[in-house]
Structures are given as C-alpha cells and as structure tokens.
C-alpha positions as CSV (number, residue, x, y, z in Angstrom):
1,X,136.9,70.9,69.3
2,X,134.8,72.1,72.2
3,X,131.3,73.4,72.0
4,X,129.8,75.8,74.4
5,X,126.2,75.8,75.3
6,X,124.4,78.6,77.1
7,X,122.1,77.8,79.9
8,X,118.6,79.2,79.6
9,X,116.9,79.2,83.0
10,X,113.4,77.7,83.4
11,X,112.4,80.4,85.8
12,X,113.7,84.0,86.3
13,X,113.5,86.8,88.9
14,X,111.0,89.7,88.8
15,X,113.9,91.9,87.7
16,X,114.9,89.6,84.8
17,X,111.2,89.3,83.7
18,X,111.0,93.1,83.7
19,X,114.2,93.4,81.7
20,X,113.1,90.8,79.1
21,X,109.7,92.6,78.6
22,X,111.1,96.2,78.8
23,X,108.8,96.9,81.8
24,X,109.4,98.0,85.4
25,X,109.6,95.6,88.3
26,X,106.6,97.3,89.7
27,X,104.6,96.5,86.5
28,X,105.6,92.9,86.7
29,X,104.5,92.6,90.3
30,X,101.2,94.3,89.4
31,X,100.7,91.7,86.6
32,X,101.3,89.0,89.2
33,X,98.8,90.6,91.7
34,X,96.2,91.0,88.9
35,X,96.5,87.4,87.9
36,X,97.9,88.2,84.4
37,X,101.3,86.6,85.1
38,X,101.7,83.5,87.3
39,X,104.6,83.6,89.8
40,X,106.0,81.3,92.4
41,X,107.6,82.0,95.8
42,X,110.7,80.2,96.9
43,X,110.0,79.0,100.4
44,X,107.2,79.3,102.9
45,X,107.6,83.0,103.8
46,X,105.2,85.5,102.3
47,X,108.2,87.8,101.5
48,X,110.2,85.0,99.9
49,X,111.7,85.8,96.4
50,X,109.4,85.3,93.5
51,X,110.2,83.5,90.3
52,X,108.4,83.6,87.0
53,X,108.5,80.9,84.3
54,X,110.1,82.0,81.0
55,X,107.2,80.4,79.1
56,X,104.7,82.5,81.0
57,X,106.7,85.7,80.2
58,X,106.7,84.8,76.5
59,X,103.0,84.1,76.6
60,X,102.4,87.8,77.3
61,X,103.9,88.8,74.0
62,X,101.3,89.3,71.3
63,X,101.8,90.2,67.6
64,X,100.7,93.6,66.5
65,X,98.1,93.3,63.9
66,X,99.0,95.3,60.8
67,X,96.5,97.1,58.7
68,X,95.4,95.3,55.6
69,X,96.8,96.6,52.3
70,X,93.2,97.3,51.2
71,X,92.8,99.9,54.0
72,X,93.6,103.4,52.8
73,X,95.7,105.6,55.0
74,X,94.4,109.0,55.9
75,X,97.3,110.8,54.1
76,X,96.8,108.8,50.9
77,X,93.1,109.6,50.7
78,X,92.7,112.2,47.8
79,X,89.0,112.7,48.2
80,X,89.5,114.9,51.2
81,X,87.9,114.8,54.7
82,X,84.3,113.4,55.1
83,X,83.0,116.7,56.6
84,X,83.4,118.7,53.3
C-alpha cells in the first residue's frame, strides 16, 4: 500500500496569494507596499519575483463577528421605528 502526500509550499507567488484570498494581484502588491503583508524578493534585483509566506497570508484572515442573540434585528422589532 502506497500513501501519497501533497506538498504544501512554505512560500507562494503573488498570484497564488491572490488566488488563496480571492483578491487581485494588484491588491496583494498594495498590501505589501502598505506593510500589511510581508513579502520577500528572490535575488538581489529590485524587480526579482516576490514570494509570500503562507502563514502571513493566513494571518490576514479574521473571523466575522456575529451579532449576539440578544440583539434584535430591525425586521423583528414590532414596536416600530424610533421616529414615530
């Protein structure tokens, strides 16, 4: 019996980072320029390809805070609007 393991890269390209986050490559580059996402160049040239750590990509993800059950939705409020 042979088991197959998939390789998860430690670093990915700008295009792969954009795909994983559902953003454009331009947005990823803007995050890098703004200091929101660390990136690394491969080689000494200023136009060398950039790579981004997978852990840094995942650190951008934040949970969406859901409303507490005690909070009443507007469509469930039977008392009517406040302005009446």
